[in-house]
TORPA-4810 file (N, C-alpha, C, O; in nm, 3 decimals):
<nodes>
NODE_1_2.581_0.403_1.334_2.491_0.507_1.289_2.514_0.630_1.375_2.527_0.620_1.497_M
NODE_2_2.519_0.748_1.312_2.538_0.873_1.384_2.413_0.909_1.462_2.300_0.880_1.420_R
NODE_3_2.434_0.974_1.575_2.321_1.017_1.657_2.235_1.116_1.577_2.287_1.206_1.512_R
NODE_4_2.101_1.097_1.583_2.010_1.186_1.512_1.984_1.145_1.369_1.898_1.204_1.303_G
NODE_5_2.056_1.045_1.317_2.033_0.999_1.180_1.946_0.874_1.185_1.981_0.776_1.252_V
NODE_6_1.835_0.877_1.116_1.742_0.765_1.116_1.769_0.675_0.997_1.783_0.723_0.884_T
NODE_7_1.777_0.546_1.022_1.797_0.449_0.915_1.670_0.441_0.831_1.560_0.436_0.886_E
NODE_8_1.683_0.440_0.698_1.563_0.430_0.613_1.489_0.299_0.637_1.550_0.196_0.666_P
NODE_9_1.357_0.304_0.625_1.278_0.182_0.629_1.296_0.103_0.500_1.292_-0.020_0.499_L
NODE_10_1.317_0.177_0.392_1.338_0.117_0.261_1.426_0.208_0.179_1.411_0.330_0.182_L
NODE_11_1.519_0.149_0.105_1.600_0.226_0.012_1.624_0.143_-0.113_1.622_0.020_-0.108_S
NODE_12_1.645_0.211_-0.224_1.672_0.145_-0.351_1.774_0.227_-0.427_1.773_0.350_-0.423_A
NODE_13_1.862_0.157_-0.497_1.967_0.224_-0.573_1.979_0.161_-0.712_1.981_0.039_-0.727_N
NODE_14_1.986_0.248_-0.813_2.015_0.204_-0.950_1.915_0.108_-1.010_1.953_0.023_-1.091_G
NODE_15_1.787_0.119_-0.972_1.688_0.024_-1.024_1.660_0.049_-1.172_1.645_0.163_-1.216_L
NODE_16_1.654_-0.059_-1.246_1.620_-0.053_-1.388_1.532_-0.169_-1.425_1.542_-0.278_-1.369_G
NODE_17_1.443_-0.146_-1.523_1.352_-0.251_-1.565_1.321_-0.238_-1.713_1.300_-0.128_-1.764_M
NODE_18_1.319_-0.352_-1.780_1.287_-0.359_-1.923_1.165_-0.449_-1.938_1.158_-0.554_-1.875_I
NODE_19_1.070_-0.410_-2.020_0.953_-0.492_-2.056_0.957_-0.511_-2.206_0.939_-0.417_-2.283_R
NODE_20_0.979_-0.636_-2.248_0.992_-0.662_-2.391_1.116_-0.591_-2.442_1.227_-0.619_-2.396_G
NODE_21_1.099_-0.501_-2.535_1.211_-0.424_-2.590_1.211_-0.281_-2.538_1.288_-0.197_-2.585_E
NODE_22_1.124_-0.253_-2.443_1.107_-0.116_-2.394_1.170_-0.100_-2.256_1.145_-0.180_-2.166_R
NODE_23_1.251_0.004_-2.240_1.307_0.038_-2.109_1.201_0.116_-2.033_1.163_0.226_-2.073_V
NODE_24_1.155_0.058_-1.921_1.055_0.128_-1.839_1.120_0.240_-1.759_1.071_0.353_-1.757_L
NODE_25_1.231_0.207_-1.691_1.304_0.307_-1.614_1.445_0.255_-1.591_1.472_0.135_-1.601_F
NODE_26_1.532_0.347_-1.560_1.670_0.312_-1.533_1.729_0.409_-1.431_1.694_0.527_-1.429_T
NODE_27_1.818_0.359_-1.347_1.887_0.443_-1.250_1.799_0.502_-1.141_1.831_0.608_-1.087_G
NODE_28_1.690_0.436_-1.107_1.599_0.490_-1.005_1.656_0.462_-0.866_1.689_0.349_-0.832_V
NODE_29_1.666_0.567_-0.787_1.707_0.557_-0.648_1.606_0.629_-0.561_1.552_0.733_-0.600_G
NODE_30_1.580_0.574_-0.445_1.484_0.637_-0.354_1.508_0.587_-0.213_1.579_0.489_-0.191_L
NODE_31_1.448_0.657_-0.119_1.462_0.622_0.021_1.340_0.671_0.097_1.287_0.778_0.068_S
NODE_32_1.293_0.591_0.194_1.180_0.629_0.277_1.218_0.601_0.423_1.246_0.487_0.460_V
NODE_33_1.219_0.705_0.503_1.252_0.694_0.646_1.122_0.695_0.727_1.016_0.724_0.672_A
NODE_34_1.128_0.664_0.856_1.008_0.670_0.940_0.940_0.806_0.931_1.005_0.910_0.941_P
NODE_35_0.808_0.803_0.912_0.731_0.927_0.902_0.728_0.988_0.764_0.667_1.093_0.745_G
NODE_36_0.793_0.926_0.667_0.799_0.982_0.532_0.707_0.909_0.436_0.675_0.791_0.453_E
NODE_37_0.664_0.983_0.334_0.581_0.926_0.228_0.642_0.962_0.093_0.695_1.071_0.074_S
NODE_38_0.633_0.869_0.001_0.685_0.889_-0.134_0.574_0.852_-0.232_0.512_0.747_-0.219_L
NODE_39_0.551_0.938_-0.331_0.449_0.913_-0.432_0.517_0.886_-0.564_0.606_0.961_-0.606_V
NODE_40_0.474_0.778_-0.631_0.521_0.745_-0.766_0.421_0.802_-0.865_0.301_0.777_-0.854_L
NODE_41_0.471_0.878_-0.961_0.384_0.940_-1.061_0.432_0.902_-1.201_0.547_0.866_-1.221_R
NODE_42_0.341_0.911_-1.295_0.373_0.883_-1.434_0.247_0.843_-1.508_0.146_0.811_-1.447_G
NODE_43_0.255_0.845_-1.638_0.139_0.808_-1.720_0.114_0.658_-1.709_0.196_0.584_-1.657_S
NODE_44_-0.001_0.615_-1.760_-0.032_0.472_-1.764_0.077_0.400_-1.843_0.116_0.444_-1.951_N
NODE_45_0.125_0.289_-1.787_0.228_0.211_-1.855_0.370_0.260_-1.832_0.464_0.205_-1.889_G
NODE_46_0.386_0.363_-1.749_0.521_0.418_-1.725_0.605_0.328_-1.635_0.727_0.338_-1.635_A
NODE_47_0.540_0.239_-1.559_0.615_0.147_-1.473_0.595_0.167_-1.324_0.672_0.113_-1.245_G
NODE_48_0.494_0.243_-1.284_0.471_0.269_-1.142_0.443_0.139_-1.065_0.506_0.113_-0.962_K
NODE_49_0.350_0.059_-1.115_0.316_-0.066_-1.047_0.435_-0.161_-1.049_0.462_-0.229_-0.950_T
NODE_50_0.507_-0.166_-1.161_0.626_-0.252_-1.169_0.729_-0.210_-1.066_0.788_-0.295_-1.000_T
NODE_51_0.752_-0.080_-1.051_0.847_-0.031_-0.952_0.800_-0.068_-0.811_0.881_-0.112_-0.729_L
NODE_52_0.672_-0.051_-0.782_0.619_-0.090_-0.652_0.640_-0.239_-0.627_0.680_-0.279_-0.517_L
NODE_53_0.615_-0.321_-0.728_0.634_-0.467_-0.714_0.781_-0.500_-0.688_0.810_-0.592_-0.611_R
NODE_54_0.872_-0.428_-0.750_1.015_-0.448_-0.724_1.047_-0.411_-0.580_1.117_-0.485_-0.511_I
NODE_55_0.995_-0.297_-0.534_1.021_-0.252_-0.397_0.966_-0.351_-0.295_1.022_-0.367_-0.186_L
NODE_56_0.855_-0.418_-0.330_0.793_-0.516_-0.240_0.858_-0.654_-0.250_0.825_-0.743_-0.172_A
NODE_57_0.950_-0.672_-0.345_1.015_-0.802_-0.360_0.935_-0.901_-0.441_0.964_-1.020_-0.439_G
NODE_58_0.835_-0.854_-0.514_0.750_-0.942_-0.594_0.799_-0.957_-0.738_0.763_-1.053_-0.807_L
NODE_59_0.881_-0.864_-0.783_0.939_-0.867_-0.917_1.087_-0.837_-0.906_1.128_-0.750_-0.829_T
NODE_60_1.167_-0.909_-0.982_1.312_-0.888_-0.980_1.350_-0.781_-1.083_1.308_-0.789_-1.199_R
NODE_61_1.427_-0.681_-1.042_1.468_-0.576_-1.138_1.577_-0.627_-1.232_1.647_-0.724_-1.202_P
NODE_62_1.590_-0.560_-1.344_1.700_-0.589_-1.436_1.833_-0.540_-1.377_1.938_-0.599_-1.402_E
NODE_63_1.825_-0.433_-1.299_1.945_-0.376_-1.238_1.907_-0.312_-1.105_1.792_-0.276_-1.082_A
NODE_64_2.007_-0.299_-1.018_1.987_-0.229_-0.892_1.951_-0.321_-0.778_1.939_-0.443_-0.793_G
NODE_65_1.933_-0.258_-0.661_1.902_-0.335_-0.540_1.808_-0.257_-0.449_1.802_-0.134_-0.452_E
NODE_66_1.734_-0.334_-0.369_1.639_-0.278_-0.272_1.675_-0.331_-0.134_1.702_-0.450_-0.118_V
NODE_67_1.674_-0.244_-0.035_1.694_-0.283_0.105_1.571_-0.244_0.184_1.534_-0.127_0.189_T
NODE_68_1.508_-0.344_0.246_1.392_-0.321_0.331_1.432_-0.350_0.475_1.489_-0.455_0.504_R
NODE_69_1.404_-0.257_0.565_1.433_-0.274_0.707_1.302_-0.287_0.783_1.258_-0.194_0.850_N
NODE_70_1.242_-0.402_0.772_1.115_-0.427_0.838_1.014_-0.486_0.742_1.033_-0.486_0.621_G
NODE_71_0.906_-0.537_0.800_0.799_-0.595_0.721_0.720_-0.486_0.650_0.722_-0.370_0.691_L
NODE_72_0.651_-0.525_0.543_0.571_-0.428_0.470_0.434_-0.485_0.438_0.414_-0.607_0.432_H
NODE_73_0.340_-0.395_0.417_0.209_-0.429_0.365_0.210_-0.396_0.216_0.251_-0.287_0.177_H
NODE_74_0.167_-0.490_0.135_0.152_-0.469_-0.009_0.003_-0.460_-0.038_-0.072_-0.553_-0.009_W
NODE_75_-0.039_-0.349_-0.094_-0.179_-0.330_-0.129_-0.186_-0.311_-0.279_-0.149_-0.205_-0.331_F
NODE_76_-0.235_-0.413_-0.349_-0.238_-0.412_-0.495_-0.361_-0.341_-0.549_-0.453_-0.306_-0.476_A
NODE_77_-0.359_-0.320_-0.679_-0.470_-0.255_-0.747_-0.598_-0.339_-0.737_-0.708_-0.285_-0.730_H
NODE_78_-0.582_-0.471_-0.735_-0.698_-0.561_-0.719_-0.711_-0.598_-0.572_-0.612_-0.611_-0.500_R
NODE_79_-0.835_-0.616_-0.529_-0.862_-0.637_-0.386_-0.825_-0.776_-0.336_-0.785_-0.791_-0.221_E
NODE_80_-0.839_-0.877_-0.419_-0.805_-1.013_-0.377_-0.914_-1.082_-0.296_-0.885_-1.178_-0.224_G
NODE_81_-1.038_-1.036_-0.306_-1.149_-1.101_-0.235_-1.212_-1.206_-0.325_-1.232_-1.183_-0.444_L
NODE_82_-1.241_-1.321_-0.268_-1.315_-1.424_-0.341_-1.463_-1.389_-0.335_-1.508_-1.328_-0.238_K
NODE_83_-1.541_-1.425_-0.439_-1.682_-1.385_-0.444_-1.764_-1.429_-0.322_-1.858_-1.359_-0.283_P
NODE_84_-1.731_-1.542_-0.261_-1.808_-1.591_-0.146_-1.762_-1.534_-0.012_-1.831_-1.549_0.089_H
NODE_85_-1.646_-1.467_-0.010_-1.593_-1.414_0.116_-1.669_-1.289_0.159_-1.699_-1.202_0.077_E
NODE_86_-1.698_-1.282_0.285_-1.755_-1.160_0.343_-1.638_-1.075_0.395_-1.528_-1.127_0.411_T
NODE_87_-1.660_-0.947_0.421_-1.553_-0.869_0.483_-1.500_-0.934_0.611_-1.379_-0.935_0.636_P
NODE_88_-1.591_-0.989_0.693_-1.549_-1.051_0.819_-1.462_-1.175_0.793_-1.357_-1.192_0.856_R
NODE_89_-1.503_-1.261_0.700_-1.423_-1.382_0.675_-1.291_-1.347_0.608_-1.188_-1.406_0.640_T
NODE_90_-1.292_-1.252_0.514_-1.168_-1.213_0.446_-1.065_-1.161_0.546_-0.951_-1.206_0.549_H
NODE_91_-1.107_-1.066_0.627_-1.014_-1.009_0.725_-0.977_-1.111_0.833_-0.864_-1.112_0.882_L
NODE_92_-1.072_-1.196_0.868_-1.043_-1.301_0.967_-0.938_-1.399_0.918_-0.852_-1.442_0.995_G
NODE_93_-0.945_-1.436_0.790_-0.844_-1.528_0.734_-0.705_-1.464_0.734_-0.606_-1.529_0.767_L
NODE_94_-0.698_-1.336_0.696_-0.568_-1.267_0.699_-0.516_-1.254_0.842_-0.397_-1.274_0.867_W
NODE_95_-0.604_-1.221_0.935_-0.562_-1.209_1.076_-0.507_-1.342_1.126_-0.404_-1.345_1.194_A
NODE_96_-0.574_-1.451_1.093_-0.529_-1.584_1.135_-0.394_-1.617_1.071_-0.305_-1.669_1.138_K
NODE_97_-0.379_-1.589_0.942_-0.254_-1.618_0.871_-0.137_-1.542_0.933_-0.026_-1.595_0.940_A
NODE_98_-0.162_-1.418_0.976_-0.054_-1.336_1.033_-0.041_-1.354_1.183_0.052_-1.300_1.243_W
NODE_99_-0.130_-1.430_1.246_-0.126_-1.445_1.391_-0.165_-1.316_1.462_-0.118_-1.289_1.572_G
NODE_100_-0.250_-1.237_1.399_-0.292_-1.108_1.453_-0.401_-1.127_1.559_-0.489_-1.211_1.546_S
NODE_101_-0.392_-1.047_1.664_-0.496_-1.049_1.765_-0.584_-0.924_1.757_-0.649_-0.886_1.855_D
NODE_102_-0.586_-0.860_1.639_-0.669_-0.742_1.620_-0.816_-0.775_1.638_-0.861_-0.885_1.606_S
NODE_103_-0.890_-0.680_1.690_-1.034_-0.694_1.708_-1.102_-0.670_1.573_-1.111_-0.556_1.527_D
NODE_104_-1.150_-0.777_1.510_-1.210_-0.766_1.377_-1.329_-0.672_1.375_-1.346_-0.596_1.279_L
NODE_105_-1.410_-0.674_1.478_-1.527_-0.585_1.480_-1.484_-0.439_1.479_-1.546_-0.355_1.414_D
NODE_106_-1.377_-0.407_1.551_-1.327_-0.269_1.552_-1.275_-0.229_1.414_-1.299_-0.118_1.369_S
NODE_107_-1.204_-0.321_1.348_-1.153_-0.292_1.214_-1.269_-0.271_1.117_-1.267_-0.178_1.037_V
NODE_108_-1.371_-0.356_1.125_-1.488_-0.343_1.037_-1.558_-0.209_1.059_-1.598_-0.143_0.963_L
NODE_109_-1.573_-0.169_1.184_-1.636_-0.039_1.214_-1.550_0.074_1.161_-1.601_0.167_1.098_V
NODE_110_-1.419_0.069_1.185_-1.329_0.176_1.140_-1.332_0.190_0.987_-1.321_0.301_0.935_Q
NODE_111_-1.347_0.078_0.916_-1.348_0.080_0.770_-1.487_0.107_0.714_-1.505_0.104_0.592_M
NODE_112_-1.586_0.133_0.800_-1.721_0.160_0.753_-1.791_0.037_0.698_-1.873_0.047_0.606_G
NODE_113_-1.759_-0.080_0.755_-1.812_-0.206_0.704_-1.897_-0.281_0.806_-1.918_-0.401_0.793_L
NODE_114_-1.946_-0.211_0.907_-2.025_-0.279_1.010_-2.151_-0.343_0.951_-2.182_-0.459_0.978_K
NODE_115_-2.223_-0.267_0.869_-2.348_-0.318_0.811_-2.325_-0.431_0.711_-2.393_-0.533_0.719_R
NODE_116_-2.230_-0.417_0.615_-2.210_-0.527_0.520_-2.105_-0.630_0.564_-2.051_-0.702_0.479_P
NODE_117_-2.076_-0.638_0.692_-1.969_-0.727_0.741_-1.988_-0.873_0.702_-1.890_-0.945_0.684_A
NODE_118_-2.113_-0.917_0.688_-2.140_-1.058_0.660_-2.205_-1.080_0.523_-2.270_-1.181_0.500_D
NODE_119_-2.186_-0.983_0.434_-2.238_-0.993_0.297_-2.127_-1.045_0.205_-2.016_-0.992_0.207_V
NODE_120_-2.154_-1.149_0.124_-2.052_-1.201_0.033_-2.003_-1.092_-0.064_-2.080_-1.006_-0.106_P
NODE_121_-1.875_-1.098_-0.097_-1.812_-0.996_-0.181_-1.883_-0.976_-0.314_-1.884_-0.865_-0.367_A
NODE_122_-1.943_-1.082_-0.368_-2.010_-1.068_-0.498_-2.127_-0.970_-0.492_-2.170_-0.920_-0.596_R
NODE_123_-2.179_-0.942_-0.371_-2.290_-0.849_-0.356_-2.246_-0.711_-0.306_-2.327_-0.619_-0.295_Y
NODE_124_-2.119_-0.697_-0.276_-2.069_-0.569_-0.226_-2.042_-0.472_-0.341_-2.015_-0.515_-0.453_L
NODE_125_-2.048_-0.343_-0.313_-2.008_-0.244_-0.412_-1.857_-0.248_-0.428_-1.786_-0.305_-0.344_S
NODE_126_-1.808_-0.188_-0.534_-1.662_-0.182_-0.556_-1.595_-0.109_-0.440_-1.486_-0.148_-0.398_A
NODE_127_-1.659_-0.004_-0.389_-1.602_0.069_-0.277_-1.597_-0.013_-0.149_-1.500_-0.004_-0.074_G
NODE_128_-1.699_-0.095_-0.124_-1.700_-0.181_-0.006_-1.593_-0.290_-0.017_-1.530_-0.325_0.082_Q
NODE_129_-1.572_-0.342_-0.136_-1.465_-0.441_-0.156_-1.329_-0.376_-0.132_-1.239_-0.436_-0.072_R
NODE_130_-1.313_-0.253_-0.179_-1.187_-0.180_-0.161_-1.163_-0.153_-0.012_-1.051_-0.172_0.035_R
NODE_131_-1.264_-0.110_0.060_-1.251_-0.086_0.205_-1.214_-0.215_0.279_-1.134_-0.213_0.372_R
NODE_132_-1.273_-0.328_0.235_-1.240_-0.456_0.297_-1.092_-0.486_0.280_-1.024_-0.520_0.376_T
NODE_133_-1.043_-0.472_0.158_-0.902_-0.500_0.132_-0.812_-0.404_0.211_-0.710_-0.446_0.266_A
NODE_134_-0.848_-0.278_0.216_-0.769_-0.180_0.291_-0.768_-0.212_0.441_-0.673_-0.176_0.511_L
NODE_135_-0.872_-0.278_0.489_-0.877_-0.317_0.629_-0.760_-0.406_0.671_-0.727_-0.412_0.789_G
NODE_136_-0.698_-0.476_0.575_-0.582_-0.560_0.607_-0.468_-0.477_0.666_-0.387_-0.528_0.743_R
NODE_137_-0.460_-0.349_0.629_-0.354_-0.262_0.682_-0.363_-0.248_0.834_-0.263_-0.220_0.900_L
NODE_138_-0.484_-0.267_0.888_-0.506_-0.247_1.031_-0.490_-0.374_1.113_-0.492_-0.369_1.236_L
NODE_139_-0.473_-0.487_1.046_-0.466_-0.615_1.118_-0.331_-0.638_1.183_-0.323_-0.704_1.287_L
NODE_140_-0.227_-0.586_1.123_-0.093_-0.607_1.177_-0.011_-0.482_1.149_-0.005_-0.434_1.036_E
NODE_141_0.052_-0.431_1.252_0.135_-0.310_1.236_0.263_-0.348_1.163_0.341_-0.430_1.212_K
NODE_142_0.282_-0.290_1.048_0.403_-0.310_0.969_0.456_-0.172_0.931_0.379_-0.084_0.894_R
NODE_143_0.588_-0.153_0.939_0.641_-0.018_0.921_0.629_0.039_0.780_0.625_0.161_0.763_P
NODE_144_0.625_-0.046_0.678_0.624_0.004_0.541_0.493_-0.032_0.474_0.453_-0.148_0.472_I
NODE_145_0.426_0.068_0.419_0.306_0.046_0.339_0.339_0.075_0.194_0.396_0.180_0.163_W
NODE_146_0.304_-0.017_0.105_0.319_0.002_-0.039_0.180_-0.009_-0.100_0.120_-0.117_-0.102_M
NODE_147_0.129_0.103_-0.150_-0.009_0.112_-0.195_-0.016_0.145_-0.344_0.040_0.246_-0.389_L
NODE_148_-0.084_0.059_-0.420_-0.101_0.082_-0.563_-0.242_0.134_-0.587_-0.339_0.059_-0.576_D
NODE_149_-0.253_0.262_-0.620_-0.381_0.327_-0.647_-0.483_0.302_-0.534_-0.588_0.243_-0.557_E
NODE_150_-0.450_0.346_-0.413_-0.537_0.315_-0.298_-0.677_0.376_-0.305_-0.767_0.328_-0.237_P
NODE_151_-0.699_0.481_-0.385_-0.828_0.548_-0.389_-0.924_0.490_-0.492_-1.039_0.533_-0.499_Y
NODE_152_-0.881_0.393_-0.571_-0.965_0.337_-0.675_-1.098_0.290_-0.616_-1.101_0.222_-0.513_T
NODE_153_-1.207_0.326_-0.682_-1.344_0.284_-0.648_-1.399_0.346_-0.519_-1.508_0.310_-0.475_A
NODE_154_-1.325_0.436_-0.457_-1.373_0.495_-0.331_-1.443_0.628_-0.356_-1.403_0.706_-0.442_L
NODE_155_-1.548_0.652_-0.279_-1.615_0.782_-0.283_-1.535_0.880_-0.196_-1.430_0.844_-0.143_D
NODE_156_-1.586_1.002_-0.182_-1.514_1.104_-0.105_-1.492_1.060_0.039_-1.386_1.084_0.096_A
NODE_157_-1.593_0.996_0.099_-1.580_0.950_0.237_-1.472_0.841_0.248_-1.393_0.841_0.342_E
NODE_158_-1.469_0.750_0.152_-1.368_0.644_0.152_-1.228_0.700_0.132_-1.133_0.655_0.195_G
NODE_159_-1.217_0.799_0.045_-1.087_0.864_0.022_-1.039_0.933_0.150_-0.921_0.924_0.185_R
NODE_160_-1.131_1.001_0.220_-1.095_1.066_0.346_-1.049_0.962_0.449_-0.956_0.988_0.526_D
NODE_161_-1.113_0.846_0.450_-1.075_0.739_0.541_-0.932_0.693_0.513_-0.853_0.673_0.605_L
NODE_162_-0.899_0.675_0.385_-0.763_0.632_0.348_-0.662_0.738_0.389_-0.556_0.706_0.441_V
NODE_163_-0.695_0.864_0.366_-0.604_0.973_0.405_-0.581_0.973_0.556_-0.469_0.999_0.602_L
NODE_164_-0.685_0.944_0.632_-0.672_0.937_0.778_-0.583_0.819_0.819_-0.500_0.833_0.909_E
NODE_165_-0.600_0.705_0.754_-0.515_0.589_0.782_-0.369_0.620_0.753_-0.280_0.587_0.832_L
NODE_166_-0.344_0.684_0.640_-0.207_0.721_0.601_-0.148_0.817_0.703_-0.034_0.799_0.747_I
NODE_167_-0.224_0.919_0.740_-0.176_1.018_0.837_-0.140_0.952_0.970_-0.034_0.980_1.026_E
NODE_168_-0.227_0.864_1.019_-0.200_0.794_1.146_-0.076_0.706_1.135_0.006_0.701_1.227_D
NODE_169_-0.062_0.637_1.021_0.054_0.549_1.000_0.184_0.630_1.000_0.282_0.590_1.064_H
NODE_170_0.186_0.742_0.930_0.306_0.825_0.925_0.338_0.887_1.061_0.454_0.894_1.100_L
NODE_171_0.235_0.932_1.133_0.257_0.991_1.265_0.314_0.890_1.364_0.387_0.927_1.456_K
NODE_172_0.281_0.762_1.344_0.331_0.658_1.435_0.469_0.606_1.393_0.517_0.508_1.450_S
NODE_173_0.532_0.671_1.295_0.667_0.633_1.255_0.675_0.536_1.139_0.783_0.485_1.108_G
NODE_174_0.563_0.511_1.074_0.565_0.425_0.956_0.605_0.505_0.833_0.612_0.628_0.837_G
NODE_175_0.632_0.435_0.726_0.664_0.496_0.598_0.571_0.442_0.491_0.514_0.334_0.507_G
NODE_176_0.555_0.517_0.382_0.463_0.475_0.278_0.516_0.512_0.141_0.575_0.618_0.121_M
NODE_177_0.492_0.422_0.046_0.519_0.447_-0.095_0.389_0.417_-0.168_0.331_0.309_-0.149_I
NODE_178_0.342_0.510_-0.251_0.214_0.491_-0.319_0.223_0.535_-0.464_0.280_0.640_-0.495_A
NODE_179_0.165_0.455_-0.551_0.144_0.495_-0.690_0.005_0.557_-0.695_-0.094_0.491_-0.664_A
NODE_180_-0.002_0.685_-0.733_-0.128_0.757_-0.730_-0.144_0.839_-0.857_-0.054_0.912_-0.897_I
NODE_181_-0.261_0.824_-0.921_-0.298_0.910_-1.033_-0.368_1.032_-0.976_-0.448_1.019_-0.883_H
NODE_182_-0.340_1.147_-1.028_-0.409_1.268_-0.983_-0.355_1.316_-0.850_-0.240_1.293_-0.814_G
NODE_183_-0.443_1.385_-0.778_-0.405_1.445_-0.651_-0.390_1.337_-0.543_-0.472_1.246_-0.532_E
NODE_184_-0.284_1.350_-0.463_-0.260_1.252_-0.357_-0.345_1.282_-0.233_-0.374_1.191_-0.155_S
NODE_185_-0.384_1.407_-0.214_-0.462_1.443_-0.096_-0.375_1.473_0.025_-0.426_1.514_0.130_G
NODE_186_-0.246_1.455_0.012_-0.151_1.487_0.119_-0.024_1.537_0.053_-0.004_1.520_-0.067_F
NODE_187_0.061_1.599_0.132_0.188_1.649_0.079_0.294_1.542_0.102_0.337_1.520_0.215_V
NODE_188_0.338_1.474_-0.005_0.438_1.368_0.014_0.574_1.428_0.048_0.606_1.542_0.013_P
NODE_189_0.653_1.349_0.118_0.789_1.390_0.151_0.873_1.400_0.023_0.960_1.485_0.010_T
NODE_190_0.843_1.309_-0.071_0.918_1.304_-0.196_0.831_1.244_-0.306_0.730_1.180_-0.279_N
NODE_191_0.871_1.267_-0.431_0.802_1.208_-0.546_0.906_1.151_-0.641_1.017_1.204_-0.654_E
NODE_192_0.869_1.043_-0.708_0.949_0.990_-0.817_0.859_0.990_-0.939_0.751_0.932_-0.937_V
NODE_193_0.904_1.055_-1.046_0.826_1.061_-1.169_0.892_0.970_-1.272_1.010_0.983_-1.302_V
NODE_194_0.812_0.878_-1.324_0.862_0.783_-1.425_0.816_0.826_-1.562_0.847_0.759_-1.661_L
</nodes>
């Protein structure tokens, strides 16, 4: 590697995907280096989530290849909380699974979940469930964040919190790819329109 050239955290070349008889996208190439953010844009059904799933290794493309240099966080459109799980138990289970030594109380406070920390998910608002799921990003430092509609169900304060998390992650040398409808709230390094 040449001096001053940073290796991408993630790169993809020639990605293509077909759903049924419909070509979602073809020839997609992208790259995300430390400190960079990429936003995926397109109408509903254009293939943004499918492309994110391919980049995360959850879906196999019809064509092309993806190279990931480091672990990633996958944040899906659905939160993945069971109705009986509290924010504390949900985050605690993920921390245990990853071998994380993060301070759960600090994560709960940072995510604005101190008061409902021990309330089962079935009684939480959609925004509180979303904040709980987003709290997983803080349990283990991973260089690549892949976020599918991270602002869904969040109020203005929750959206500001996500923007702050993204800013801190990028400043610390992480990279991010996000599928976002509407305004991203930040200036991405690059965009891919499907």
